[in-house]
Each structure stands twice: as structure tokens, then as C-alpha cells.
N, C-alpha and C positions, 0 to 999 in steps of 0.2 A: 503494499499501499504505501504511494507517494503523498508526501505531504500534501499535496493542494488534495488529495483524496481523504482529508482528515480532520478538513474543515467542517465537516456535517454533526461530527464526533463530541460529545459532550466534553468540556476541561480534565477531567481526568481519564476518559478513555484517549483523550488525544496526547497528553504527557505518557501513558504507556505506552500506549503502539508505537509512540515517537523512539523509546525507548526501543523496542525490538527492533524497528528499522535502522537503527543505529548500530544495534550491538550484532545484528546478525550474522558479519563476517566471526565475528568473534565467536559466537553459540555453532554457528558451519563449521570451522577448524575445530572446535572440541569437539562434536561429533565425531568429525573425522578422524580425529585422534582415537576417540577410544572404539571405533570401526575398525582402525590398523590392530588395532591390541586388545582383542577378547577377552575376557577372564570367563571361569565357570563361577555358579553358584558359590556364595559363600570365601571366594578367595581374590574378589576383586578390588585390590586392595591398590595396584594404579588406579584403576577408575572411581574409584573411590575420596582419593585422594587429590588429582585432578578438579574432580565437583566441589571437596573442600576448597581447594585454593582458588578456584574461579569466584566462589561466592566474597568467601574472606576478602580478597581483593575489591569485592563491592560493597564490601561495608559491612556484609551479618557478621554474626559473631555463631562460628561453628567448634560445633563439640563431636569430635572424631571420636571411630568408638562409641557410637552412641550405646547405649543400655548395656555397655558389654560385649557389643557384636561389632568385630574388627571390620570389618565395610558397612558398617551402620553410618551415617552420618546425619545431623540435625542442625540446620542451621534457620538463623531466625533473622529478621530485621524489623524494628515498631514495637513499639508496646501498646497499639491499640484493642478494643476488648472484642472484636473482632476478629476470630483467628481464621486463619483460611492456609489451609496445608497443601502443598504440590509433590508427589509422588517422585523419583526420578531409580525408574531401574538402568542398574547396568552390567547386570551378568549374561553371559553370551548363551549358547546351547553348545553340545559337544560336537565337535568334526564339523561346525555349519558355522562359526561365530558368530552375527549378529545377523542370522537371517531369523531372526522376529521385530529387528530392528529398536533394541532398545533404547541403544545412541541418541537413536531419533529421540526417545520420549526423553531421556536424559536433557538433552540438548532443550527438547521444549516447554519442561520444567522450570527448567533453568533462565531460560527466557520471560517465563510467566513471571513469576519470583523475583526477574532484576526490576521486570515493570512495573507488579504492585510496588516495590520496595519503593521506586518512585516516587508513586503518592500516594502513601503506608502513612504517614503523620495527616494530611487531609483529608485522608476515607476512613482513618481511624481504625487502620488494621495492624494484626501482628499476621505476618508473613515468615511462613516455616517452610521447609522446603528439603525433605529426608529423602537420603540415598537408602534404599529398601532395597538388601540382597538376595541371591539366591529364588528368582522370581520362577524360572524353570527346573518347578519341579522340585523348591526345598522349604516352599513356604514361610519363607523371609519376612512379610508385613504377618503373618501368623506369631509367629517369633516375637516379633515386636510389639504385637500386641497384646502379649501375654504378660511382658513387663512393662506393661502401660502407654505406650506408644499411642497416639493420635489423639489421646481422651481429650473430648472439651473441643475438638474443633468444629467448628462452626461448618465448613464447605471442604472435603477433601477430591482434591481432581487430577487426572492426568490424561492425555489425549494418546492413543497407541497407533501405528502405522498399520496399516494395512492395503492390500490391491486397490479399493475403492473407499469414501464415505460413509461409516455407518453410523449414527451417531448415539445409540443405543447399546450397552453393551446386554448379554442375555446370556453368560458362557452358563456351563454347565458345573454342574457341583463335581469335582473327582477325588478317586483316592488312590495315589502313589505309591507301588507296593515294588519290593525289591524280593524276588524270589529263588529260594535255593534249593537244590538239593543235593543230601550229599549220600552216594550210597561204596560201593566197596570196587577199587579199580583190580582189573584182572587182565592176563594176556587173553586177548580174543577169541585165536586160534589155539593158543596151547591149554589153558587155564581158565575159558569161559565160566564152566557150570560154580567156579569161586568168585565172579564176580557180579556184583548189584548195579545194575545201569542207571547212574542217576539220570543220563539223557533219554534214555527210554521212559522215565518219569514224567519230565517236560511233554513229550510228541503225546505221551495220554492226557494229561491235562490238555492241551494244545485241539486236541481231538474234541475234547470234551466239550473243553470251551467252542469252538464251532457247529458243537448239536446243539450247545443251548441257545447259538443266536436264533433258532427260528423261535422261541417263549421270551425273546428279551421285549420290552415293553418298547414301542415307538419311542425314540429320541433318547434313548442311553447309546453308550459306545464303550466298546471294552477292549484293547490292545495292546500292545507290548513286542518286548524284544526281547530273542535269546541273547544275553552277552557272552555267555564261556557253555558252550556245548561240547568238549573234551579239547583232546589236545593230540590224537594221533588216531587214528585209526584201526590201529592197532589194541588199541587201550581198551578198554572196557572204562569207559568215563567213572572216575568216583566222584564226582563231584559236577553241578552245572549251575548256574545261574541266571536270572532275567528280570525286566524291571517291565512290571506292568499297570498299566493306568484301568479305572472302571469311571465313566460317567456316564451323571441322570442330572435329571431335571431339577431336584433341592436334594438337602441333605438326607433325610428325610430316606427317599427313595431310594439316594445312594444305598444307605445301611442296609435297602434288605437287599436291591442286588449285590451288594459286595459279600454279602454271607453266599448265595450263588457260586460266584463265582470262586472262592475259596475254598467251595467244596470240590470244583472241577481239578484244582491243585492236590487236595488231601486225596481226589484218584489217585492221582498218579502217584503217589507214595503207595497208596494201597495194595494198587496192582504191582509194583516192583520191588516192594520192602523198604525202599529210599525213605532218608530222612526227610520232611518239608520245613523250611522255618522262609514265616511271611511277615516280613518285617517293612513295618510305613516309612516312606523317606521324607512324610511329614504328615502333620495332621491334615484333613481332610481341609480341599478348596469350598467355600460353598458356593451358593447361588449367589445371584448378585440383586440386592436393594438400589434403585435408582432413585435419585433426589429428581424429577421431574420438572418442576420450576427452572430447576437452575438445566438442564439437560436442554428444555427450550431454550432458554438464556442463548444456552453457547451454539444451539441449529442457527437461531437469526443474525451471531454473531458472522458465526463461520460461513451461511451464505454470504452475511456484508461482504466478505471478506473474497468471495468467485468460489466458493467449496459449492458443490450441490451435493443430492441424496438423491437422485433418481435412478445410483443404480439397480438391476432387476436384482431382486433379492436373493437371487443363488452365485450372485457372484458379490454376495453382503456378508457371509455366514460366518467371517472368522470372526463376527460380533458373538459366536457362540462360544471361541476359544477361552478356559476356562482363565482364572484369575486367582489369587490370592487377596486381590482389589475385594473381590467379590467379601470375603471377611470384614475386610474394613468399614465397605459398606452398612453391614448390619451393625457397627457400632455409632457410624459420626454420616451425617448427610453425605450423598458420594456421588460423581459422574466417573465415567472410563469410557469416552465417544474413542473408534476409531476416522483416522482420520488417512485419506486415501493417497496411493504414489500413483494413480492410475496406471497401473498395469493386469492387471487380470490378464487373462488367468494364472499368471505369475502369481504367486501367493507367501506368505512366510512361512519358514521351518523348510526352504528348499535354495539349494545354492543360487536358483538367478534372483532370489528376494533379497537374498544378501548384495547381490551385485546391485540393487536399487536401491535401498538403505544410504548411498551417496550418491551425490547429484543434485541434478539441479529438481528433479518432483520432489527428493529427499528433502532440499534447502527451502524450499517453499511450503512442504509440511511442517517443518521446524516455525517458519516465520507465520506461518497462518494458526496451527497450533497454539504457539504461545501468546498470539496474540487476540485469540478468541477466550482463550482460558483469563486470560489479567482479564478481559471484558465483562468476563461471566462474572469471576468472583467482584469486580466491583458493583454489579446488577444484583448481583446474586443477595450480597448483603447490603446494601444497602432498600431493600426489599422491592424492587423494581418487578415489574411483572412481564412478561414477555408479548 
């Protein structure tokens, strides 16, 4: 948005939008730095520090190692009674780097925080930026919630990149499991009768899961990978491992489905004699509770910036992706819109999407997302109706 396009905005909105425009090159460089240096969940040491430094240099008070988590931060500007929280996710995916676009999320949230800091005193705001580790299966925000993070926020926000714009998050609740079978290794040709085949246990479980799918409720998902199937073809595997996700519309339905899935893995153990261990990788992610007035405000500002929400529904299903922001939304008012990179059918968690998370479309998403989130906070906390 150019300066001559800002004249129709209220003064505080104009100030905030100007900050985003003036600092866009810096925000893009920050996003590109994260993109070029991907770090996995709970190990985002450089990302957390770069985020902290950028905000600290802009006058924020930064708490590193927030709540005892080495890669979590909390940065605060202003002392107003109205508290807005912006979430910066910066973990990457194993083998795929920033193919979910968390570098864009961080830059967008930082941009919105910088914009709101410019008008915090006039608007009576406390602006809080949270660096939240391990969204990709680790449940970082859930662990932070358990230690008191986000309590009392008047509004929590972030914008997530996707193939197209989609305003309302409607994520599945999800449970993440680490699966392990332990059998007994043996020479597959000479002494097979001495073996207990842990890989057979995994195969039996996957067959059971495949048969279960006929009875799965509509709108549920069960999927995963085997990460260790053995070491040599002539050795009966004594240990196998995998990671499996179970998704449903809400936590209540997830609990029922999860019990059925667990029985499929138990079948593998019973059939082969291998010992089964199912270990949660995090607490379950919940469904999302959207603050609809805030979302409609966001939608109107995004449209004013040239975004559109007219993509076919089948192009916009990234809004079903599970997120630990859902758990935050159960505690404080929250929105989690998706901002498009105009790249469908290329979509999140693909190598091609990782490539799209830098470049002109990504840069525009950072600008528009930061500006729209900042304007949303100003209107929502001022009691404006869309």
C-alpha cells in the first residue's frame, strides 16, 4: 500500500500501515534468514534469538527462555490495559525446511507488533509478541499454556500462509503418537523360528487400520509413517518405530477415534508377540474457537489491501490443518486466518511450497498480513464492528 493509498484510513491505522511499509525490506530479510536456516521444533535457537534481537532493537522488552523453554520468547511494548498477543512460529519440518511457511508467520507477526508499537500509547495497548516453539507436532503453545502463557490476552492473532486466502481456521483436533514395537532379532534364513518380527507387527497394524477406514466417521483422518522398519533383509527386525496422527472434528470425537486406532496397533502386538509402546508426542491439539467479530474485521482489512476470499472451497482446505493455536483459542479470543501465496495446486508440506515461501508472493503476504493484523487489533480493541 503506497502512501497516497493511506489517506482514507484513520490516523492510528495510517501510522501503523506506514510502519509496515517502511520496514518491509527488513521484515523480508528476516523471513529469508529464517527460511535459509531451518530448525526443528524445540531446537529453534537461532530463530528465537534473531526474533528477539529484531524486537529488542525496536524498543521491546524481551524475555528469552520464556517460562523455562529455551526457544520461547516474550517481547512486550507499551503498558496499556488492552493486551494483544501476536504468535511467531519458527520451527521447520524434517527434510522439508520451511515448507509450511513459518518464516512468513514470524515476519508477519513481528511486522504487526512493530506497527502496533508505533501507536501503542495512543491506543492504550500492550503489544506482546510470543515466539512459540514446536508447532509441528510438539505442541509448544500447549506447554506454554500449562505454565501460564497468554492468560488475560484480549486478542491473540497470527496469519498462516497457504495456497490461497482463507479467513476462518477450521482445524481438526489431532493426537500425535510415537509407535514402537519390540520383538526379537534373529537370522532370517538360519534361525527364523527364534525371531519375533517387530516389522510384521507394524504390517498387521497397518492392515487393521486400512480395514478400519470403512467405519471411520466422515471428516476424520488417520495417517502416519514407519520411521524404522529394520536394518537388513536377512535379519528379522527386533525393533520398529513410526509416527501416527489421528484427527477428528473436536477433542471429544478424537478421544473415541483414538481408542479404535490404538486397538489396531494392539492387534499387531497380539498377532506377533511383539511388545507395543504408544507414546504421545504432545498433548492433543484442539479444534479452533474463532472470535468472529475480530475475524470479520480482519477480512475487511485484507480485502481493502487487495486480498480476496473467492477461491473454490477445494483450494482453501489448508484451513483444516491442525494447530496448537486451537488450544490458545479455547482460553482467549483468537483468530488464525490463512494468507495466500497464489500457488494452488502447490500446497503446504511440499518441496515446491517451501520454494514459494520466499519471493514476491511471500513478500506481499508479509506486508498484507502484518498490516491487516495490526488494523484488526486497533479496531477490535476499540470496539469497532465490521
